[in-house]
C-alpha positions in Angstrom: 0.0 0.0 0.0 1.1 3.5 -0.8 0.1 6.4 1.5 -0.9 9.6 -0.1 -1.1 13.0 1.7 -2.5 16.0 -0.1 -2.8 19.6 1.1 -6.1 21.0 0.0 -6.7 24.4 -1.5 -9.9 26.5 -1.2 -11.8 24.2 1.1 -12.6 23.9 4.8 -10.7 20.7 5.0 -6.9 21.2 5.3 -5.6 17.9 3.9 -6.6 14.5 2.6 -4.9 11.2 3.3 -5.6 7.8 1.8 -3.8 4.6 0.7 -3.7 3.1 -2.8 -3.1 -0.6 -3.2 -1.4 -2.3 -6.2 -4.7 -2.1 -8.2 -5.1 1.7 -7.5 -8.0 1.0 -5.1 -8.6 3.6 -2.4 -8.4 2.6 1.3 -8.6 4.5 4.6 -9.6 7.8 3.1 -9.6 10.6 5.7 -10.1 14.4 5.5 -8.5 16.7 8.1 -11.2 19.3 8.9 -14.3 20.1 6.9 -17.8 18.7 7.4 -17.0 15.6 9.5 -20.2 13.6 8.8 -20.2 14.2 5.1 -16.5 13.5 4.7 -16.8 10.3 6.7 -19.5 9.3 4.3 -17.4 10.0 1.3 -14.6 8.0 2.8 -16.8 5.0 3.3 -18.3 5.3 -0.2 -14.8 5.4 -1.7 -13.4 2.4 0.3 -12.1 -0.2 -2.2 -13.1 1.8 -5.2 -10.8 2.3 -8.2 -9.1 5.6 -7.9 -9.6 6.6 -11.5 -13.4 6.0 -11.2 -13.6 8.1 -8.0 -11.6 10.8 -9.6 -13.9 11.0 -12.6 -17.1 11.0 -10.4 -16.1 13.8 -8.0 -14.1 16.1 -10.3 -15.7 19.5 -10.7 -18.1 19.3 -7.7 -18.4 22.8 -6.2 -19.2 23.9 -2.7 -21.6 26.8 -2.7 -20.0 29.7 -4.6 -16.5 28.2 -4.2 -14.8 27.0 -7.4 -13.9 23.7 -5.7 -15.0 21.4 -2.9 -13.6 18.6 -0.7 -14.6 16.0 -3.3 -13.1 18.0 -6.1 -9.9 18.3 -4.1 -9.9 14.5 -3.7 -9.9 14.2 -7.5 -6.9 16.5 -7.6 -5.2 14.4 -4.9 -5.9 11.2 -6.9 -4.7 12.7 -10.1 -1.4 13.8 -8.5 -0.9 10.4 -6.8 -1.4 8.5 -10.1 1.0 10.9 -11.9 3.7 10.5 -9.3 3.4 6.7 -9.1 
């Protein structure tokens, strides 16, 4: 398993941490800060899912008038992790 840590930009959460297995499946997704209940739900929904599929599903989600959101930041974290693999 490879551990990924990503510092978020423009969201209430400050960082995202997760692990990727050899098949690029997400495990142990955690957000530092933000809407705790919603982000726990996202973590559970993403558990064991293919990183590329999660990235495509959550990319572009906005939070209110902000140009990004915690899920959108997750897509950026996944994209960076895949590019740096």
